[in-house]
C-alpha positions as CSV (number, residue, x, y, z in Angstrom):
1,M,-25.6,-16.3,-2.9
2,I,-25.0,-19.3,-0.8
3,D,-26.7,-20.4,2.4
4,V,-24.1,-21.1,5.2
5,L,-25.2,-23.1,8.2
6,Y,-23.3,-23.4,11.5
7,F,-23.9,-26.2,14.1
8,A,-22.8,-26.9,17.7
9,W,-19.8,-24.8,18.9
10,V,-19.3,-23.3,15.5
11,R,-22.8,-21.6,15.8
12,E,-22.0,-20.6,19.4
13,R,-18.7,-18.9,18.4
14,I,-20.2,-17.1,15.4
15,G,-23.5,-16.3,17.1
16,L,-25.7,-17.3,14.1
17,P,-27.4,-20.6,13.1
18,K,-27.2,-19.6,9.4
19,E,-26.7,-16.7,7.0
20,R,-26.9,-16.0,3.3
21,V,-23.5,-15.1,2.0
22,E,-22.4,-13.4,-1.2
23,T,-19.1,-14.9,-2.2
24,N,-16.6,-15.2,-5.0
25,A,-15.0,-18.3,-3.3
26,L,-14.2,-21.1,-5.7
27,T,-13.7,-23.8,-2.9
28,V,-14.8,-24.4,0.6
29,A,-11.3,-23.3,1.8
30,D,-11.7,-20.0,-0.1
31,L,-15.1,-19.4,1.6
32,V,-13.5,-20.1,5.0
33,A,-10.8,-17.6,4.2
34,E,-13.4,-15.0,3.3
35,L,-15.5,-15.6,6.4
36,T,-12.4,-15.6,8.7
37,A,-11.4,-12.2,7.3
38,R,-14.8,-10.7,8.3
39,E,-14.6,-10.6,12.1
40,D,-12.8,-12.2,15.1
41,R,-15.8,-14.4,15.8
42,Y,-15.4,-16.1,12.4
43,A,-11.6,-16.4,12.9
44,A,-12.3,-18.1,16.3
45,A,-14.8,-20.5,14.8
46,F,-12.5,-21.5,11.9
47,A,-9.1,-21.4,13.8
48,D,-8.7,-25.1,13.5
49,V,-10.5,-26.5,10.4
50,S,-9.1,-29.9,11.2
51,A,-11.7,-30.0,14.0
52,L,-14.5,-29.3,11.5
53,R,-16.5,-31.2,8.9
54,V,-18.3,-29.6,6.0
55,A,-21.3,-30.7,3.9
56,L,-22.2,-29.2,0.5
57,D,-25.9,-29.5,-0.2
58,Q,-26.1,-32.1,2.6
59,E,-23.3,-34.3,1.3
60,L,-20.0,-34.6,3.2
61,A,-17.2,-32.9,1.4
62,D,-13.5,-31.8,1.7
63,F,-12.4,-28.2,2.2
64,S,-10.9,-28.4,-1.3
65,A,-14.3,-29.1,-2.8
66,P,-15.5,-26.7,-5.5
67,L,-18.5,-24.5,-4.7
68,K,-19.8,-24.1,-8.2
69,G,-23.5,-24.9,-8.3
70,I,-23.7,-25.4,-4.5
71,R,-26.6,-23.8,-2.7
72,E,-25.8,-24.7,0.9
73,V,-22.7,-25.2,3.0
74,A,-22.8,-26.5,6.5
75,F,-20.0,-26.5,9.1
76,F,-20.1,-28.8,12.1
77,P,-17.8,-30.7,14.5
78,P,-17.3,-34.4,13.8
79,M,-20.1,-36.5,15.2
80,T,-19.4,-39.1,17.9
81,G,-21.0,-42.4,18.1
82,G,-23.2,-43.4,20.9
């Protein structure tokens, strides 16, 4: 089981701030593919992954990063300065 957190418009599109997911995904990209296949709301949230950032256990990572040993995945749009 892995905790998946959604922030900003990702949370708005999916309709949840977080959920616990049972997954066989080996990488973040595999997890996104599993989530996208679930329902249209996930497909809408992950339609353009280039507009998203991901953190694994609160460390920025790439979508090719392995999930082995990871407890938390967070998806969010890039932060802007200000």
